[in-house]
Each structure stands twice: as C-alpha cells, then as structure tokens.
N, CA, C and O of each residue as an XYZ file, in Angstrom:
896
protein
N     111.483     58.595     93.113
C     111.207     59.888     94.283
C     110.764     60.690     93.629
O     111.026     60.735     92.427
N     109.574     61.982     94.515
C     108.730     62.749     93.754
C     109.778     63.845     93.269
O     110.948     64.046     93.597
N     108.884     64.514     92.318
C     110.169     65.970     92.192
C     109.608     67.147     93.098
O     108.590     67.270     93.779
N     110.764     68.009     92.806
C     110.227     69.144     94.667
C     110.056     70.272     93.294
O     110.413     70.469     92.133
N     109.209     70.826     94.437
C     108.072     71.622     93.768
C     108.940     73.093     93.817
O     109.786     73.252     94.698
N     108.703     74.012     92.941
C     109.244     75.147     92.993
C     108.154     76.363     92.902
O     107.391     76.254     91.942
N     107.923     77.660     93.856
C     106.978     78.077     94.170
C     107.613     79.797     93.914
O     108.827     79.954     94.042
N     106.909     80.772     93.628
C     107.236     81.777     93.323
C     107.513     82.718     94.264
O     106.727     82.730     95.211
N     108.660     83.743     94.289
C     109.335     84.891     95.333
C     109.344     86.541     94.983
O     109.708     87.054     93.924
N     108.947     87.071     95.924
C     108.589     88.624     95.157
C     108.619     88.883     96.658
O     107.993     88.304     97.546
N     109.797     90.242     96.766
C     109.932     90.989     97.961
C     108.535     91.953     98.558
O     107.834     92.889     98.174
N     108.578     91.668     98.928
C     107.189     93.017    100.073
C     107.259     94.072     99.623
O     106.259     94.545     99.083
N     108.692     94.944     99.705
C     108.906     96.348     98.684
C     108.411     96.282     97.688
O     107.301     96.721     97.386
N     109.025     95.823     97.149
C     109.258     95.252     95.525
C     107.238     95.382     94.962
O     106.691     95.979     94.035
N     106.724     94.523     96.046
C     105.522     94.313     95.337
C     104.298     95.343     95.640
O     103.207     95.245     95.078
N     104.542     96.100     96.367
C     103.959     97.786     96.661
C     104.350     98.714     96.026
O     103.455     99.364     95.486
N     105.759     99.180     95.806
C     106.087     99.334     94.500
C     105.136     99.438     93.316
O     104.520    100.468     93.041
N     105.053     98.200     92.576
C     104.643     98.034     91.810
C     103.395     97.757     91.404
O     102.996     97.358     90.310
N     102.528     98.136     92.894
C     101.363     97.947     92.632
C     100.899     99.641     92.572
O      99.979    100.082     91.883
N     101.775    100.422     93.461
C     101.683    101.570     93.195
C     102.005    102.397     91.987
O     101.563    103.501     91.670
N     102.936    101.566     91.336
C     103.625    102.313     89.747
C     101.709    101.692     88.921
O     100.779    102.310     88.402
N     101.902    100.618     89.149
C     100.255    100.070     88.242
C      98.975    100.687     88.618
O      97.898    100.602     88.028
N      99.286    101.366     89.771
C      97.941    102.093     90.305
C      97.694    103.651     89.679
O      96.620    104.189     89.408
N      99.097    104.195     89.545
C      99.190    105.352     89.069
C      98.952    105.289     87.570
O      98.061    106.060     87.215
N      99.525    104.555     86.561
C     100.298    104.606     85.742
C      99.912    103.348     84.991
O     100.947    102.982     84.435
N      98.674    102.282     84.625
C      98.770    101.271     83.993
C      99.832    100.580     82.598
O      99.423    100.633     81.438
N     101.145     99.985     82.943
C     101.690     99.973     81.171
C     101.531     98.764     80.516
O     101.329     97.821     81.281
N     101.561     98.486     79.271
C     100.821     98.117     78.687
C     101.833     96.641     78.571
O     101.272     95.771     77.904
N     102.975     96.307     79.018
C     104.359     95.782     78.912
C     105.109     95.921     80.315
O     105.124     97.014     80.881
N     105.690     94.876     80.834
C     107.066     95.318     81.243
C     107.818     94.364     80.819
O     107.634     93.261     80.304
N     108.893     95.127     81.197
C     110.283     94.636     80.508
C     110.978     94.897     81.690
O     110.606     95.526     82.681
N     112.377     94.150     81.384
C     113.786     94.238     82.164
C     113.941     95.163     82.724
O     114.028     95.340     83.939
N     114.037     96.416     81.226
C     114.777     97.955     81.797
C     113.865     98.526     82.718
O     114.383     99.412     83.397
N     112.455     98.259     82.999
C     111.626     98.843     83.613
C     111.250     98.686     84.909
O     110.478     99.431     85.512
N     111.942     97.450     85.462
C     111.734     96.741     86.894
C     112.873     97.193     86.859
O     112.802     98.091     87.698
N     114.378     97.203     86.283
C     115.596     97.977     86.836
C     115.169     99.167     87.144
O     115.555     99.505     88.263
N     114.512     99.960     86.592
C     114.156    101.212     87.445
C     113.436    101.731     88.221
O     113.545    102.704     88.967
N     112.592    100.950     87.990
C     111.449    100.820     89.256
C     112.091    100.520     90.675
O     112.110    101.306     91.623
N     112.576     99.326     90.646
C     113.053     98.077     92.020
C     114.441     99.073     91.831
O     115.023     97.997     91.698
N     115.175     99.771     91.737
C     116.724    100.352     91.356
C     117.396     98.838     91.645
O     117.838     98.685     92.784
N     117.490     97.940     90.907
C     118.336     96.448     91.144
C     119.207     97.222     90.134
O     118.988     98.212     89.435
N     120.387     96.327     90.325
C     121.679     96.472     89.551
C     122.159     95.523     88.486
O     123.185     95.608     87.811
N     121.050     94.436     88.460
C     121.615     93.778     87.235
C     120.085     93.205     86.373
O     118.920     93.139     86.763
N     120.497     92.986     85.549
C     119.263     92.271     84.268
C     118.455     90.804     85.248
O     117.240     90.623     85.330
N     119.323     90.101     85.762
C     119.670     88.709     86.068
C     118.152     88.954     87.402
O     117.123     88.279     87.375
N     118.364     89.738     88.123
C     117.378     89.994     89.117
C     115.984     90.401     88.920
O     115.072     89.992     89.638
N     115.739     91.663     87.393
C     114.674     91.603     86.994
C     114.148     91.266     86.650
O     112.934     91.453     86.733
N     115.056     90.122     85.678
C     114.543     88.865     84.868
C     113.344     88.135     85.792
O     112.131     87.925     85.750
N     114.467     87.899     86.624
C     113.616     87.056     87.547
C     112.195     87.549     88.110
O     111.218     86.806     88.199
N     112.211     88.755     88.439
C     111.459     89.134     89.165
C     110.056     89.562     87.658
O     109.000     90.062     88.046
N     110.209     89.345     86.359
C     109.493     89.055     85.691
C     109.289     88.204     85.226
O     108.628     88.207     84.188
N     109.700     87.225     85.706
C     109.485     85.324     85.485
C     108.268     85.152     86.574
O     107.301     84.511     86.163
N     108.206     85.683     87.996
C     107.459     85.075     88.937
C     106.462     85.972     88.863
O     105.472     85.561     89.469
N     106.298     87.142     88.316
C     105.201     87.756     87.874
C     104.508     86.886     86.728
O     103.280     86.816     86.781
N     105.049     86.338     85.885
C     104.167     85.630     85.078
C     103.411     84.290     85.729
O     102.255     83.935     85.499
N     104.228     83.750     86.465
C     103.957     82.508     87.732
C     102.605     82.851     88.128
O     101.557     82.209     88.066
N     102.899     84.124     88.589
C     101.412     84.645     89.645
C     100.454     85.182     88.714
O      99.438     85.597     89.272
N     100.473     85.296     87.460
C      99.524     85.706     86.493
C      98.854     87.325     86.255
O      97.856     87.906     85.828
N     100.571     87.621     87.041
C     100.255     89.323     86.674
C     100.916     90.023     84.978
O     100.858     91.174     84.546
N     101.472     88.845     84.400
C     101.893     89.606     83.314
C     101.565     87.395     82.615
O     101.442     86.264     83.085
N     101.590     88.211     81.143
C     101.368     87.207     80.289
C     103.160     86.581     79.523
O     104.217     87.167     79.758
N     103.057     85.513     78.774
C     103.946     84.516     78.768
C     104.735     85.973     77.449
O     105.813     85.882     76.861
N     104.195     86.602     77.405
C     105.021     88.084     76.242
C     105.281     89.226     77.237
O     105.806     90.222     76.739
N     105.000     89.267     78.605
C     105.453     90.124     79.325
C     104.307     91.524     79.491
O     104.528     92.541     80.148
N     103.295     91.272     78.840
C     101.842     91.697     78.549
C     101.759     92.020     80.080
O     102.727     91.923     80.835
N     100.378     92.455     80.499
C     100.120     92.944     81.973
C      98.368     92.346     81.194
O      97.860     92.445     80.077
N      97.953     91.761     82.467
C      97.079     91.066     82.597
C      95.809     91.169     82.837
O      95.758     91.895     83.831
N      94.450     90.808     82.452
C      93.307     91.355     83.438
C      93.716     91.287     84.947
O      93.341     92.207     85.674
N      94.675     89.960     85.628
C      94.876     89.976     86.745
C      95.192     91.311     87.430
O      94.658     91.786     88.433
N      96.304     91.875     86.575
C      96.589     92.646     87.104
C      96.509     93.867     86.936
O      97.281     94.624     87.524
N      95.308     94.432     85.878
C      94.118     95.611     86.076
C      93.772     94.983     87.129
O      94.921     95.040     87.569
N      92.912     94.121     88.390
C      92.161     93.692     89.008
C      93.612     94.342     90.471
O      93.458     94.956     91.526
N      94.353     94.021     90.059
C      95.512     93.677     91.558
C      95.602     94.832     91.773
O      95.696     95.145     92.959
N      95.613     96.159     90.520
C      95.949     96.876     90.994
C      95.128     98.077     91.437
O      95.653     99.181     91.582
N      93.891     97.863     91.640
C      92.541     98.272     92.630
C      92.460     98.337     93.547
O      92.236     97.185     93.920
N      92.478     98.923     94.316
C      91.832     99.302     96.006
C      90.712     97.776     96.096
O      90.829     96.754     96.771
N      89.643     98.208     95.086
C      88.186     97.371     95.546
C      88.607     95.636     95.487
O      88.156     94.679     96.116
N      89.617     95.736     94.489
C      89.692     94.200     94.010
C      90.914     93.504     94.348
O      91.331     92.371     94.107
N      91.142     94.002     94.659
C      92.999     93.476     94.963
C      92.695     92.599     95.948
O      93.300     91.555     95.705
N      92.012     92.499     97.010
C      91.693     91.312     97.815
C      91.055     89.877     96.502
O      91.345     88.692     96.336
N      90.580     90.360     96.171
C      90.123     89.296     95.228
C      91.107     88.698     94.385
O      91.266     87.485     94.250
N      91.834     89.701     93.762
C      93.094     89.326     93.134
C      94.001     88.546     93.387
O      94.632     87.925     92.531
N      94.232     88.462     94.982
C      95.309     88.263     95.905
C      94.605     86.710     96.006
O      95.495     85.884     95.805
N      93.567     86.192     96.202
C      92.947     84.786     96.414
C      93.279     83.981     94.968
O      94.115     83.080     95.028
N      92.661     84.276     93.700
C      93.279     83.856     92.419
C      94.211     83.796     92.318
O      94.555     82.797     91.686
N      95.283     84.659     92.769
C      96.667     83.779     92.529
C      96.727     83.138     93.472
O      97.616     82.296     93.340
N      96.266     83.082     94.343
C      96.479     81.954     95.895
C      96.367     80.701     95.442
O      97.295     79.916     95.640
N      94.653     80.106     94.424
C      94.094     79.271     94.088
C      94.886     78.544     93.002
O      94.865     77.333     92.779
N      95.569     79.459     92.379
C      96.192     79.382     90.794
C      97.558     79.235     90.908
O      98.236     79.060     89.895
N      98.041     79.282     91.979
C      99.585     79.256     92.052
C     100.229     78.070     93.144
O     101.257     77.395     93.086
N      99.086     78.156     94.192
C      99.490     76.699     95.032
C      98.468     75.762     95.067
O      97.247     75.902     94.996
N      99.212     74.729     95.197
C      98.469     73.117     95.639
C      97.308     73.062     96.588
O      97.746     73.939     97.333
N      96.315     72.764     97.075
C      95.335     72.870     97.390
C      95.220     72.175     99.218
O      94.418     72.486    100.098
N      96.156     71.355     99.247
C      97.047     70.691    100.204
C      97.353     71.954    101.277
O      96.991     72.004    102.453
N      98.000     72.795    100.650
C      99.017     74.130    100.992
C      97.512     75.023    101.569
O      97.394     75.250    102.774
N      96.767     75.332    100.883
C      95.687     76.346    100.916
C      94.663     75.740    102.172
O      93.832     76.429    102.762
N      94.870     74.619    102.369
C      93.936     73.600    103.369
C      94.623     73.775    104.610
O      93.962     73.919    105.638
N      95.638     73.779    104.631
C      96.992     73.816    105.916
C      96.991     75.040    106.176
O      97.007     75.201    107.396
N      96.979     76.098    105.549
C      97.186     77.771    105.877
C      95.999     77.848    105.249
O      96.058     77.836    104.019
N      94.492     77.954    105.958
C      93.484     78.884    105.361
C      92.758     80.575    105.440
O      91.909     81.251    104.858
N      93.594     80.662    106.401
C      93.034     81.623    107.637
C      94.414     82.768    106.958
O      95.375     82.517    106.230
N      93.885     84.187    107.671
C      95.286     84.849    107.375
C      95.932     84.873    108.341
O      97.078     85.262    108.120
N      95.669     84.563    109.621
C      96.807     83.928    111.101
C      97.282     82.745    110.477
O      96.710     81.657    110.556
N      98.601     83.021    109.697
C      99.575     81.897    109.242
C     100.836     81.527    110.003
O     101.721     82.382    110.036
N     101.029     80.429    110.586
C     102.013     80.250    111.422
C     103.422     80.087    110.201
O     103.607     79.211    109.357
N     104.059     81.029    110.462
C     105.377     81.045    109.347
C     106.555     80.210    109.473
O     107.226     79.974    108.468
N     106.981     79.587    110.976
C     107.264     78.965    110.615
C     107.014     77.191    110.260
O     107.873     76.468    109.755
N     105.589     76.745    110.683
C     105.160     75.631    109.660
C     104.948     76.205    108.419
O     105.777     75.775    107.618
N     104.322     76.853    108.022
C     105.093     77.625    106.410
C     106.260     76.811    105.900
O     106.234     75.763    105.254
N     107.298     77.528    106.332
C     108.619     77.832    105.635
C     109.081     76.086    106.161
O     110.069     75.700    105.536
N     108.623     75.217    107.000
C     108.811     73.821    107.159
C     108.176     73.355    106.189
O     108.983     72.621    105.620
N     106.901     73.322    105.467
C     106.309     72.965    104.721
C     107.523     73.318    102.995
O     108.258     72.447    102.532
N     107.428     74.331    102.573
C     108.444     74.246    101.745
C     109.491     73.603    101.577
O     109.599     72.700    100.748
N     110.365     73.975    102.318
C     111.927     73.068    102.891
C     111.294     71.472    102.772
O     112.117     70.566    102.637
N     110.219     71.220    102.809
C     110.102     69.411    102.297
C     109.883     69.518    100.971
O     110.640     69.299    100.025
N     108.997     69.803    101.001
C     108.291     69.903     99.150
C     109.188     70.132     98.206
O     109.396     69.480     97.183
N     110.172     71.936     98.939
C     111.002     72.217     97.586
C     112.449     72.120     97.443
O     113.180     72.547     96.548
N     112.759     71.361     98.686
C     114.255     71.148     99.130
C     114.983     72.162     98.757
O     115.999     72.079     98.067
N     114.371     73.424     99.309
C     115.583     74.297     99.505
C     116.114     74.891    100.999
O     115.310     74.452    101.821
N     116.998     75.599    101.597
C     117.221     76.441    102.371
C     116.629     77.330    103.221
O     115.803     77.950    102.552
N     116.626     77.765    104.508
C     115.994     78.734    105.262
C     115.495     79.714    104.576
O     114.308     80.037    104.609
N     116.881     80.573    103.514
C     116.452     81.542    103.251
C     115.400     81.717    102.220
O     114.636     82.682    102.218
N     115.375     80.592    101.185
C     114.416     80.798    100.206
C     113.354     80.067    100.925
O     112.352     80.247    100.231
N     113.066     79.418    101.832
C     111.730     78.743    102.476
C     110.733     80.327    103.104
O     109.546     80.625    103.237
N     112.104     81.000    103.344
C     111.342     82.227    104.124
C     110.692     83.128    103.427
O     109.674     83.712    103.800
N     111.446     83.314    102.055
C     110.971     84.330    100.565
C     109.656     83.218    100.118
O     108.609     83.710    100.538
N     109.500     82.416     99.687
C     108.142     82.144     99.854
C     106.969     81.846    100.618
O     105.830     81.629    100.204
N     107.400     81.864    101.787
C     106.736     81.773    102.895
C     105.627     83.202    102.790
O     104.411     83.308    102.630
N     106.811     84.231    102.981
C     106.347     85.697    102.597
C     105.559     86.049    102.025
O     104.581     86.526    102.601
N     105.616     85.978    100.513
C     104.592     86.144     99.318
C     103.428     85.321     99.780
O     102.336     85.789     99.457
N     103.400     83.734    100.745
C     101.992     83.166    100.542
C     101.590     84.348    101.368
O     100.967     85.298    100.893
N     101.978     84.257    102.667
C     101.296     85.353    103.933
C     100.868     86.361    103.013
O      99.643     86.463    103.066
N     101.611     87.483    101.836
C     101.077     88.219    101.438
C     100.023     87.949    100.706
O      99.213     88.865    100.563
N      99.848     87.108    100.287
C      98.649     86.606     99.204
C      97.365     86.472    100.055
O      96.235     86.947     99.940
N      97.933     85.683    100.914
C      96.510     85.168    102.328
C      96.380     86.613    102.891
O      95.243     86.804    103.322
N      96.782     87.138    102.951
C      96.684     88.643    104.099
C      95.432     89.019    103.085
O      94.253     88.842    103.390
N      95.877     89.556    101.856
C      94.900     90.180    100.544
C      94.513     91.538    101.577
O      93.341     91.915    101.588
N      95.531     92.247    102.430
C      95.055     93.500    102.360
C      96.201     94.416    102.134
O      97.375     94.096    101.943
N      95.543     95.925    102.198
C      96.380     97.089    100.888
C      96.944     97.268    101.956
O      96.376     96.848    102.964
N      98.348     98.005    102.093
C      99.182     98.287    102.722
C      98.934    100.018    102.762
O      99.343    100.826    103.595
N      98.354    100.174    101.898
C      98.566    102.218    101.880
C      96.719    102.160    102.478
O      96.464    103.192    103.098
N      96.167    101.720    102.439
C      95.192    101.834    103.772
C      95.495    101.617    104.798
O      95.273    102.480    105.648
N      96.107    100.428    105.161
C      96.738    100.936    107.155
C      97.603    102.094    107.012
O      97.658    102.860    107.974
N      98.127    102.291    106.215
C      99.201    103.638    105.986
C      98.072    105.098    106.590
O      98.297    106.047    107.341
N      96.889    104.672    105.848
C      96.021    106.034    105.277
C      95.154    106.182    106.835
O      94.642    107.276    107.069
N      95.052    105.370    107.586
C      94.450    105.232    108.835
C      94.685    105.125    109.894
O      93.967    104.937    110.875
N      96.345    105.305    109.702
C      97.051    105.320    111.187
C      97.356    107.230    111.666
O      97.641    107.809    110.618
N      97.358    107.787    112.336
C      98.032    109.064    112.633
C      99.159    109.445    110.881
O      99.827    108.756    110.110
N      98.803    110.827    110.993
C      99.543    111.152    109.593
C     100.874    111.506    110.548
O     100.785    111.940    111.697
N     102.019    111.255    109.898
C     103.223    111.703    110.454
C     103.658    113.064    110.755
O     103.007    113.847    110.063
N     104.641    113.760    111.639
C     104.750    114.827    111.413
C     106.283    115.456    110.854
O     107.376    114.890    110.842
N     105.861    117.021    110.344
C     107.201    117.485    109.860
C     107.946    117.821    111.677
O     107.851    118.545    112.669
N     108.665    116.680    111.088
C     110.303    116.858    112.504
C     111.218    118.079    111.742
O     111.783    118.812    112.553
N     111.382    118.312    110.726
C     112.265    119.343    110.788
C     111.694    120.509    110.879
O     112.460    121.402    111.240
N     110.304    120.900    110.619
C     109.570    121.826    110.847
C     109.335    122.490    112.739
O     109.407    123.511    113.423
N     108.977    120.775    112.816
C     109.176    121.094    114.529
C     110.350    121.745    115.690
O     110.248    122.483    116.670
N     111.826    120.840    114.805
C     112.505    121.487    115.247
C     112.996    122.805    115.384
O     113.677    123.286    116.290
N     112.285    123.621    113.735
C     113.001    124.963    114.151
C     111.723    125.762    114.748
O     111.973    126.879    115.201
N     110.574    125.376    114.790
C     109.672    126.047    115.493
C     109.914    125.597    117.255
O     109.175    126.154    118.066
N     110.556    124.979    117.568
C     110.711    124.520    119.003
C     112.104    125.680    119.458
O     112.436    126.336    120.445
N     112.554    125.454    118.217
C     114.211    126.417    118.728
C     113.941    127.559    118.228
O     114.997    128.176    118.365
N     113.138    128.299    117.692
C     112.905    129.634    117.799
C     111.751    130.039    118.663
O     111.371    131.182    118.921
N     111.206    128.751    119.112
C     110.653    129.100    120.918
C     111.206    128.911    121.742
O     110.623    129.161    122.796
N     112.126    128.564    121.815
C     113.461    128.540    123.053
C     114.071    129.541    122.918
O     114.234    130.216    123.934
N     114.663    130.047    121.585
C     115.305    131.124    121.661
C     114.334    132.449    121.944
O     114.932    133.218    122.696
N     113.310    132.840    121.654
C     112.789    133.679    121.892
C     112.401    133.689    123.331
O     112.612    134.767    123.885
N     111.821    132.629    124.161
C     111.953    132.917    125.467
C     112.959    132.703    126.525
O     112.606    132.393    127.663
N     114.165    132.851    126.208
C     115.324    132.712    127.015
C     115.848    134.049    127.442
O     116.167    134.850    126.564
N     115.975    134.385    128.784
C     116.098    135.755    129.361
C     116.991    136.700    129.074
O     116.825    137.843    129.500
N     118.111    136.347    128.281
C     119.561    136.875    127.537
C     118.815    138.051    126.173
O     118.725    139.270    126.025
N     118.341    136.606    125.268
C     117.561    136.967    124.237
C     116.579    138.279    124.203
O     116.597    139.323    123.551
N     115.794    137.789    125.114
C     114.100    138.814    125.308
C     114.762    140.122    125.740
O     114.308    141.174    125.288
N     116.041    140.141    126.774
C     116.761    141.393    126.922
C     117.259    142.215    125.667
O     117.039    143.381    125.340
N     118.007    141.212    125.074
C     118.853    141.596    123.888
C     117.784    142.211    122.647
O     118.219    142.808    121.663
N     116.477    141.976    122.860
C     115.825    142.355    121.412
C     114.275    142.935    121.973
O     113.202    142.971    121.369
N     114.561    143.290    123.120
C     113.342    144.294    123.689
C     113.826    145.885    123.508
O     114.978    146.298    123.375
N     112.540    146.670    123.545
C     113.178    147.926    123.056
C     112.736    148.546    124.232
O     112.678    149.773    124.141
N     112.314    147.930    125.614
C     112.172    148.517    126.724
C     113.367    148.625    127.383
O     114.161    147.706    127.184
N     113.817    149.816    128.370
C     114.774    150.306    129.162
C     115.219    149.012    129.336
O     114.336    148.187    129.102
N     116.479    148.463    129.728
C     117.193    146.817    130.187
C     116.787    147.062    131.731
O     116.632    146.020    132.367
N     116.628    148.024    132.295
C     116.084    147.395    133.908
C     114.522    147.082    133.697
O     114.137    146.207    134.472
N     113.727    147.481    133.011
C     112.258    147.072    132.935
C     112.393    145.586    132.367
O     112.092    144.549    132.959
N     112.967    145.737    130.953
C     112.868    144.118    130.991
C     113.266    142.998    131.357
O     112.941    141.848    131.060
N     114.395    143.676    132.394
C     115.101    142.572    133.309
C     114.231    142.043    134.132
O     114.179    140.867    134.492
N     113.322    143.196    134.528
C     112.521    142.985    135.667
C     111.775    141.957    135.311
O     111.692    140.849    135.839
N     110.870    142.678    133.753
C     109.805    141.794    133.312
C     109.925    140.117    132.929
O     108.936    139.388    133.009
N     111.282    139.610    132.501
C     112.277    138.355    132.022
C     111.938    137.498    133.538
O     111.149    136.554    133.574
N     112.642    137.983    134.688
C     113.134    137.549    135.612
C     111.753    137.038    136.834
O     110.607    137.420    136.597
N     111.997    136.319    137.871
C     110.749    136.198    138.328
C     110.555    136.943    139.374
O     111.457    137.440    140.047
N     109.928    137.007    139.477
C     109.107    138.464    140.987
C     110.411    138.536    141.813
O     111.074    137.557    142.153
N     110.737    140.061    142.140
C     111.851    139.587    143.544
C     111.308    140.976    144.811
O     110.864    142.082    144.503
N     111.561    140.372    146.376
C     111.034    141.390    147.081
C     112.211    142.108    147.396
O     113.171    141.510    147.882
N     112.242    143.264    147.186
C     113.788    144.420    147.564
C     113.175    144.982    148.670
O     111.958    145.060    148.496
N     113.632    145.497    149.977
C     113.900    146.316    150.892
C     114.936    147.296    151.202
O     115.822    147.144    152.043
N     114.750    148.341    150.436
C     115.383    149.395    150.578
C     115.319    151.106    151.546
O     114.462    151.990    151.544
N     116.543    150.986    152.221
C     116.404    151.822    153.738
C     117.399    153.419    153.133
O     118.578    153.769    153.194
N     116.511    153.831    152.747
C     116.676    155.482    152.887
C     116.987    156.286    153.367
O     116.090    156.771    154.057
N     118.155    156.943    153.423
C     118.105    158.282    154.778
C     118.147    159.627    153.825
O     118.931    159.735    152.882
N     117.223    160.601    154.194
C     117.589    161.277    153.708
C     117.488    162.630    154.854
O     116.558    162.841    155.632
N     118.607    163.356    154.700
C     118.627    164.598    155.434
C     117.764    165.597    156.160
O     117.787    166.622    155.479
N     117.122    165.747    157.073
C     116.306    166.598    157.464
C     115.929    167.889    156.965
O     114.879    168.522    157.076
N     117.256    168.196    156.263
C     117.200    169.900    155.799
C     117.657    169.589    154.329
O     118.498    170.388    153.916
N     117.313    168.673    153.513
C     116.591    168.412    151.978
C     115.460    168.879    152.066
O     114.581    168.678    152.905
N     115.504    169.875    150.675
C     114.520    170.220    150.436
C     113.336    169.533    149.588
O     113.722    168.674    148.795
N     111.846    169.801    149.641
C     111.064    168.775    148.370
C     111.577    168.512    147.049
O     111.136    167.537    146.441
N     112.410    169.219    146.549
C     112.780    169.568    145.343
C     113.953    168.783    145.233
O     114.333    168.390    144.130
N     114.430    168.577    146.054
C     115.649    167.387    146.439
C     115.362    165.713    146.183
O     115.665    164.876    145.332
N     114.397    165.774    147.769
C     113.984    164.347    147.490
C     113.334    164.011    146.587
O     113.448    162.843    146.215
N     112.317    164.999    145.831
C     111.712    164.577    144.305
C     112.454    164.228    143.663
O     112.126    163.344    142.871
N     113.977    164.774    143.652
C     114.728    164.725    142.872
C     115.433    163.101    143.246
O     115.591    162.538    142.163
N     115.848    162.281    144.285
C     116.152    161.487    144.707
C     115.078    160.090    144.270
O     115.410    158.950    143.945
N     113.847    160.630    144.397
C     112.568    159.122    144.207
C     112.816    158.597    142.840
O     112.865    157.432    142.445
N     113.036    160.287    141.889
C     112.738    160.104    140.254
C     113.796    159.547    139.810
O     113.745    159.005    138.706
N     115.388    159.549    140.801
C     116.426    158.498    140.304
C     116.370    157.257    140.435
O     116.639    156.572    139.449
N     116.013    156.628    141.662
C     115.821    155.454    142.161
C     114.370    154.995    141.577
O     113.881    153.971    142.055
N     113.744    155.618    140.690
C     112.728    154.990    139.403
C     113.442    154.594    138.368
O     113.335    153.530    137.758
N     114.417    155.758    138.116
C     115.061    155.317    136.642
C     115.671    154.286    136.461
O     115.521    153.477    135.546
N     116.612    154.254    137.589
C     117.593    152.853    137.310
C     117.219    151.673    137.786
O     117.636    150.686    137.180
N     116.197    151.439    139.185
C     115.127    150.459    139.476
C     114.751    149.821    138.179
O     115.272    148.861    137.611
N     113.272    150.897    137.675
C     112.361    150.376    136.442
C     112.234    150.905    135.424
O     111.232    150.982    134.714
N     113.414    151.378    135.254
C     113.697    152.178    133.567
C     112.177    153.454    133.470
O     111.662    153.478    132.353
N     111.554    154.375    134.492
C     110.558    154.984    134.677
C     111.178    156.200    134.756
O     111.964    156.346    135.693
N     110.954    157.430    133.725
C     110.820    158.820    134.559
C     110.412    159.565    135.045
O     109.675    160.231    134.318
N     110.489    159.979    136.269
C     109.246    160.550    137.261
C     109.313    162.432    137.232
O     108.502    163.089    137.884
C-alpha cells in the first residue's frame, strides 16, 4: 500500500497578515511567540504548526530564519513568482498538471487531497485553499486598492443627522432669529389665503393705516 502524502495548510487570513507584517518589517527569524502575537493565537501548538508549514513552503529555514524566498514573497512585484516557486517545490507534478490554471475546480481538488492523503472534508478543504491561493498568485491588497474606497459611515451618519435636524420645520423656527410668523411662512409650503376686511366708512385714514399695519405685523412679522 502506498504511503499517504501530506501537504501544508495555512489560513488565508493569516497568510495576508504575515505578508503585510513582512512587508512592513522583515524579521530575521520567526518563533512561536511572534506568530501567537501576530495571529492572536491562544496556544503554542497552533503557532508551532504554522511555523512547521512555513518551513515546508520554504519561507523559513530549519532554524526558523526567514529565507530569500520569504523576501521575494513579501515584495508585491515578485509575489507571483514566489508563489509559483512554492507550488513547484511543494506539490507533485501530477497535481500541478491536473490543475494548471488559476481557474481551479475546488471540488475535484479536494477529492484529490482526500484520496492521496487519507484526510476528511475539513483537512482536504484547508489543503485545497492553500493550493488555490498559491496557484492564483494574486495580491489581495492590490484588489482592495483598485476597488472603491469605503466611506466613513460614522461621519456620514452624523452629517445626515445634522442635515435632517436643520431641515426640520420645528427646528428651523426654534433656531431662527426671524419673527415666528415670518419664519413659519418661509419653512412651510406656500399657502393662498383670502381675507375679507370690513372697514366702517366712518374710519379715518389713520385708523385704516393702523388696521393694515397690525395685519402685516401678525401675518408676516413686518412692521408698517
């Protein structure tokens, strides 16, 4: 019976977190505590597993020191080339021939890992995910930078709330320095009002003037 094979696994989230860290500041070596802190891991075993797989991929040497390939991998321009080197050095020619392009059938790929490695659905899925990540050879940061930048939702909410408050008729009246009647007329829809005024023929011109001045004052907030 042929000996079962085994292949590295590495979560995509941790993959990009490590690349960004290397891109920002390339460490001379990587140890358990480094990865526990970077990946927010709760156990040494999980960090040691990551180190083991990084060694298998060629990003770390046997002593945990970063390699020339790791330096090539962290640089955007040579990232794709580094991924291809990891593919050819980690996986058999049979697998590379079965899935030669970036358009990988994950179902068939998982079946291959299950058959060759004797693992279940979860483990084969993790192996397949790393293979696809390497075969794709594309930088996630570049995709994000080419997309539309996110809006500041918190700032937008404040701005919209402020606009809504300022546009509310009651707030317009409360904050206005205009006469209330005039401000109300400005904030409300235009209305057409018909008034009938009965003035005694005996009224003097001064009395008539006073009547119209009072009307202007109370209806429009204007002094006549």
